[in-house]
Structures are given as C-alpha cells and as structure tokens.
N, C-alpha and C positions, 0 to 999 in steps of 0.2 A: 849321644845326644847332650848338648851343652847350651850354656847362655852365650851367645856369640859375643854381644856387646851391650853395655848400657851406656848411652851417650850421657855425659856430664858427670862431674866429680861427686855431686851429692848422690847421684843414683848409684854410682860404684860404692860409696860409703855404706849404703843401705845393705849390701851383700854381707857385711862383716858385723853390723850393729843389730842385734836382736830387736824385733819390733816392740817387745815389752819395755825395752829401755829408752825409746823414743818419747819425746814430748808430744802431747796430742797437737795435730796439725789444725791451723784455722780451718774454719769452713770454707769450702770451695764451691764455686758454681760448676755444674757439669762440664761447661767449655774449658775450665781451668784444670780439669782432672788430667792426670798423667796418661799418655797413649802408649800402649804397648802393642807391638805387632809380632805375631807369630807366623814365622816362615815354615810352611808345611810342605815336605815333600809330597806326601799323600794326605788328602784330607777327606775323611768321610763326614761330611757336613750334615747330610740327612741319611742316617743309616737306612739301607734298603734301596737307595739310589747309587748310580755309579760313583766311585770315589772320583775327586778332582786332583789333579797333579799339579804340583808347583803353584800353590796358592798362599795367599796372605790373609791372616785373621786380625783385624784391628779391633782392640779392646780398649774402651775409655771408661774409666771408673769400674763399675762392676758389670758393665754389659757389653756386648759385642756391638761395635759401631758398623763394621762393614766386613764383607768377604770379598776379596779381589783375586783375579786371576794374576799369576806371576808374583815374583818377590819384590815387593814394594817397601820403601823405608821412607815415611813421611818425616819431614824435619823435626828433630826433637824427640822422635819415637825411641822407645827402648825395644830392642830386638832379640827375641828368642829364637835361636837357630834350631829349627826341627826338621831341616831339609832331608835328613837321613831316616826319618821316622814316619809313622801314620798317626795323625791327629784326628780325635774323635770327641763327640760330646762326652762330659762326664757321666759315669755309670751311676746307675740308680738300683739300690737293692731294696726290694719291697718287703723283705721279712728278716728283721734282725731283732736281737735282744741285746742291746749295749751293755746293759748292767749285768748281764750273766756271765759267770765264769765258764770258760770253754774247757777247762780241764775237769773231766767228769769225776775222776778220783779225788781231786782237791775239793771239788763242790760237795761231794758226799761227806768228806771229813769235816767240812766247815758249815755244812747246812744249817746247824743249831747255834752257830756263833756269829753268823754274819748279820750286821745291822744295816739299816738303810745308807748310813754313812759309807759302809764298806761298798755297797752297791754303786753309790754315786762315784767314788773314786775309781772303781773298776770302769764304769761307763765312760768317764773321761779317757782313760787310757785306751779303751776299746774304740772310741770315737776317732781318736787320732790315727790308730792302726788303720781303721777302715777308710779314712780320708786318703792316706798315703797309699792304699791300695787302689786309688782311683775311684772310689765311690764317694761322689760329691753330694748325694742325697740319700737318705734312707728312710724306710718306714719301720719305726720300732713298734712291734706288735705285743708289747706286754712287758710291764715293769711298774715300779713304784711312781705313781703319777707325779706327786711332788718333786721327786728326783729327776725325772725325765723333763719335766717343765723346766727345772733349773738348768739342766744340762743344755736344753735346746735354746733357752734364752742366752746362756753364757756363750755358746758357739755364734748366736746370731749377733751379739753385741761384739764379737771379736776378742773376747777374754782368752780364748784358747782355740786351737785348730780342731775341727771336726766337720762331718757333713751336715748338710741341712736335715733336720730331723722333723718327720711327720709322725706324731705319737698317737698310739692308742693309750688307754688307761690299762686297767687290768683286764684279762680275758673274762668276758661273761661266761659263766658255767652253771650248770645245775648242781645241786648237792651230791657229793660223791664223784662228780664228773671231772674230767681233765680241766683243771683250773680251780678246784676247790683246795685252798691251802691246808686243809686238815688232813687231807689224805695221808694215811700211813703214820700220822703224827701221835705222840702220847698225849694224854688228856691235859696235860699242863700246856704243851705248845699248842694243842688244838684249841683250848680255851683262849689263849692270847690271839691266835689267828682269828677266832670268831668275831672278835671286837673290830677287825679291820677288814672283813671280807664283803664289802659292799657289791662285789662282783658276782656274788653266788646267788641265784634265784630259782624259784620253783613255780611254775604256772606263768601264763602270759602277763598277767598284771604285775606280778613280781619281777619278771623280766624286763618290764618296761621300766620299773624303778631302778633296777641295776644299770640299765642302759644310760638313764639320766644321770645317775651318780658318776659314771665314767665321764660323760660329757661335762659335769660340773667340775671334775677334777682336771680337766684340760684336754680330754681326748679329742683329737681331730678326726679320727677314724675309730669305728667300733669293731672289736674282734670278739667272736663268740665260738665257743667249743661245740660243734655239732656232734662230735664222736670223741671216743677215746683217744688217748695220745700216748706216744712211746715212752716219754720220760715222767709221766705221772705213775707213781708206784701203786698202781691199782691193777689187780687182775681182772680179766673179762674182755680183753681184746680191744680192738679198734672199732667197734661197732657204733651205731647211733646212740647217743645219749640224751640229746635235747629233742623234744617233740616239736613237731613242725609248727604248731600254733605258737609255741614259745619263740621260734626262730622268727615267724612273721611279726610278732609283737616287737622284737628287736630291730628288726628292718624298718618297720613302720615308724618307730620311735626315733630311730637314728635319722631317717629321712626328714621328719619333722623339724630336726635340728640342722639340717643340711649336711650331715655326715654320711660318708660312704661306709660299707660294711664288709668286713673281710671274715670268712668262716674257715676256722681250723677243721679239717675233715679228712679222714682217712677211709672209713668204710663206705661202701657204695650207697647204702640206704641213707646214710647221713649227708653224704655229698648231693644226692638227688633231692633230698628234702631241702637242704640249704639253697639249691638252685631254684627250686620251686618257690621258696619263701622271698627270692629277689635278691640275694646277695650280689655284691660287686665282683668278688674275687673268692675262689675256693683255694686255700692254702694246703699243700701237700697233694691232695687228690689221689690217694695211692690206688684205690680199688674202684674200677669203673665198669659199666656195661653200655649196651647200645642206647638205653635211655639217658645215660649221663651225658653223652655227646650230642643227643638230640636237645637236650636242655642247655647246654653250653651255646649252641647254636641259636636257640629260640630266645635266650635271655640276653645273649651278648656278654655274659660274664667272662672274667679273666680267670685263667688257670696260673697259679703261682707254684711251680712244682717242687722247689727245694730239694733237688735230687742229692746234694751234699749231705743232708741231714740224716736219712736212713744209712747211707753209707758210713758216716762218722759213728752213728749209733752202734752199728754192727761191730765196727772196729773196738769200741768202748766196751761192748759186751764181751768180746773175746779176751780183752786183757782184764776182765773182772771188775769193771767200773760201773756196771749196771746191776740192779737187782734181778732176780729171775724173771719177775714180771715184766720188767723194762726190756730185758733182753729178748724175750720171746716175742713181744710186739715189734721190736726193731727188725727181727728176722722175717717177721710177716710181712712188714712194709717195704723193705729193701727192693726185692726183685719186682714186686708189683708196681712200684713207683716208676720205675724205668719203662716197664711195658705200657702203662698208662700214658706216659709222656710220648713215647714213640707213636701211639695211636693218636693222641691229641694232634700231633703235627700232621698226620695224614688226614684227619678229620677237619682240619683248618680252624682249630680252636684258637681263641686270642690267648696269647702266653706272654706273661711278664716275668721278668727275672726276679728270683729271690732264693736265699740260702738257708735262713734260719740260723744265722750265725749265733753262736753261743752253744748250739748243739755241734757244730763244726767250729773250727778256730776263726776267731776275729781276724781280720786282715788277710785272710786266705779266700775271701769271697769270690775272687775271679776263677778258682778252681771249678765253679759251676759250669762256666762256658765249655770246658772240655767234656764234662759229662753231658751237657746238652747236645753238642755235636756228635759225641760217641753214639748217642741214641736217636740220631736221625736229623738233627736240626743243622741247616747250613750256618757257617760262621757269621755271615751278614745278618741272618735272622736272628741269632743268638745276640749279637749287639744291638739290633732293633729292639729286642725283648727287653734290654737293660737300659734302654734310652727312650725311644718314642713311645713304645708300649707302656712302659712303666710311668712316663710322664702322663700319658692319657689316663691310666688307671687313678693316678693321684689327682686328676683334674687340673694339672699344671702344664698342659702341652703348649700353653702360650708363653711360658717362662723357661722351660727347660726341655732337653731331649734332643735338640738339633743345635747345630752352629749356623745361626742366622742372625740378621741385625735385629737389635732390640731385645734379644733373649739374654739371660744371665750368662755371663762368661765363666761357665763350667766346662772345662776342658781338660782332656788328658791326652797322653802320647805315649806309644811304645816304639822302639826300634824295630824295623823289619815290617812285614806284612802279616797281620793277624787273620787276614782272609785265607792265607796258605797254611798258617800255623797258629791255631786259635789260642794255644797255651802262652804265646807271647802276652797275651793280655794278663798274665799272672805276674809280669814284671814291669809294670807301668813306671816310666822314668820321668814323666812330667805330669804335675797336677796343678791345676789353676781352679780356684773356686771364687766366684764373684769377683773375678779380675784380680785376685791375689795369688802369687805364685806360692805353692806349699811345698813343692818338691822339684828338684832338678837333678837328673841324673849325673853322677860324677861330682856334684857340688854339695855343699852342706845343705840340710833340710831348712826351708825358710818358711816363715809365716807371713812374710809380706815382702813386696818390692815396692819401695816408695821412693 
C-alpha cells in the first residue's frame, strides 16, 4: 500500500516537512481546500452492505465530498493508491482509558508515585498509538477530567495526533465499590483521595450530585459501576454493588443534561438492574441469564463486550501482576464473558465494539475483532460493530461510521481481504482522520498532507 503520487511540487514537499514546522496557512474557503482522492480496490463504504470494487473516495478538507465508481483523478487532486487494499470507515473503540498504564506490573510499582501530569503524558502517547492502529474515535470511560479535557482539546485543535475523544469524567461509584479511589489504600493516601472523590456517592440524591459533578468537569457521557470490577483491589466478587434506585437517579440526571449513560457491569443482577434503570450501554456484561437478553431487546441498550480485557487480566494474574483478589475476579470473568457474547449474537442484541484498553495494551485494540469472530460473530458484523453501531451509540451516526458524502473523512485501509482473514485488521496500513493522512504503509508516519 503506497502513496501513488501527489501532484505539484508543494504537495511533494509536504511529505518531508513535519506539520509542526509549517507556518499557519491563511484561512481558506471550502472550495479552495485541497482535494484528495483515494483509489480503493475494495471499498466497505457502509459496513453490513456488499463491498464495492474499484471505487474512488473524494475528500475535500475534513469531509468526504463524493464516492464514485471506478478510479477517477480530478484535475489537481492528490491521489492515494489503495487499489490493492480494502478501505473502510475509521474504527471506533467505545471503551478505552487513555491515561492508564497497560503494563500491570509497572502500574502496581508506580501506583503511589504517579501524578496527574504523568497520566497526561501517558494519555498523549496512548492516543497516538490508538490512532495509528486505525481507531479514529474513542470513548474514554474514566480518567482525570481536566487532563482528559486538555487531551481532547489538544487533539481537536491539531496540536498532536490522536483519535477524536468522547470523555466520561470519573466513574460514579458507591463507597467501597469499583471506582472508590480509597480501596486498599493506607490512611494517608485514602485521606488525600477523599478530597478529590466527587465520583463516590451513596443513595439516590447523592448519586445525582456525583453525576452533576462529572458533567461539570466536562463529561460527555456518564459511566457508573453497577457491580464489582476485576482490577479494583476489593474482595467480594463481581456482584451488584449499586442499588437500582441509585442507578435510576444517575440515568435520570444524565438525561436531563442530554448525556448518555454507560454501566460497568459484570454480575447478572447488576446488569439486569442497570438495564431496568435505562442505561444506553452495558460494559463487559460477563454474566447473563434469560432476563438479561429480554431486557436488552426491550430497552434497545447496546452491549460493549470488551473480550480483550478479561483475557489480558488472566495473563497478568498468571505472571503475578495482580493481587489475589484481582486474579480471582479475572478468572471468574474470562470464560463467562465469551459465553455471554456468543449468546448475545444468537439473541440479536445490539453490539458495539470496545476493548477496555489499559487493561489490554493500547494500540492493540484491533485484536478484539478476532475474539469476536472466534466467538461467533461474522467479520462484517464485527466491522459494523466498530463503525455504524458504535457511531449510533455515540449519537454521531450523521458524522462518522460510514464512507458517505458529507461525513467526516475518517478512513482506514488494510492490505488484502479482512472478510476472509479478520486478523488483517490488526495491521492497518493507512489512516486518515478528518481528511489528514496520519499513516501510510511503507512511508514515514505523517501528521498531515498539505
């Protein structure tokens, strides 16, 4: 996969001059913005529909201008030759933690020495890894709100490369639950954490307050912990921790601010309570029963399976990177997560792609595709989960998720046919976000083509 030609000397020079060294360009009208045409041997423009062969995607500025049959080259256009590859919409990961260290041993060693500044620089590096893996949009479901807000704004303003970020604040949690920063800490650290834990609540009214605090900190989506979690150092399993009236208070409050709600939930009672409370998505969803699938269908909620997470946690436990309480919960979750996912496919549950990256390594998000296919999902359906479905869950289906005129030019490509070998998605060779080329296989990595 290569850049076939860039017409004009100025365009060629842009290949060797980093974007940060360029002087700001004068404001341009949309008609004057450069035109780039992608020649796609195979184009999955709308995942779930039949691929198109030998098509051209015309990109002007940050948006897709047109999709045409055949290989066309309008006068003055810059051409990206992907005739040997498969071109798709940029992938969307609905569950990441960009500021999280993904080496569990290192995280344990440094857990009492890392500051917000450390997490901010970690997030910058992880954002770039994620983008270059083909994920042009992510939903970050928990981290320091000011740091995430700064990260999001810096990416959006073009200061450095990363995916578009839709952020939650901190995960809303009951005292002692998955998300209480005092868990397992000594009294000094717990005392410091207590001054910053606006996410911890008890009772419906207090949970309304905690939800509003996250929104005040910049949360675009609210996440709460319905059940225990694998990596919180609390014994007691993965059962329900938050009461249903508390969940309903969070959902109602979030709705009043126009926010969607994601529920971290492993145990079946917590999953079912969260679905009854009206959440938009269940994250992990490890343990299920007949009632669970009835509620998914009744409510229309999405399931975000994150199959990579329990698999990665078990490996960490085997190498001594988890506490005994964490390892026990990881072993409980792993097999059940895959069984619940397989049944969700059979039951017709709406599924959106998510990884829980930070539990698994950043930049390896696409390994989730193979796990989904191994457990019963067709490759095209897995791609649809990471594009159309994820965009719908975000409420951004009019902007991203397909390659159609008027939408953001978030586009990726791989060599070969991922519908025959889904693991090809783990080696994305071309990444464009908002019309800017960030990666070209066989070429230096670019932040822009101007």
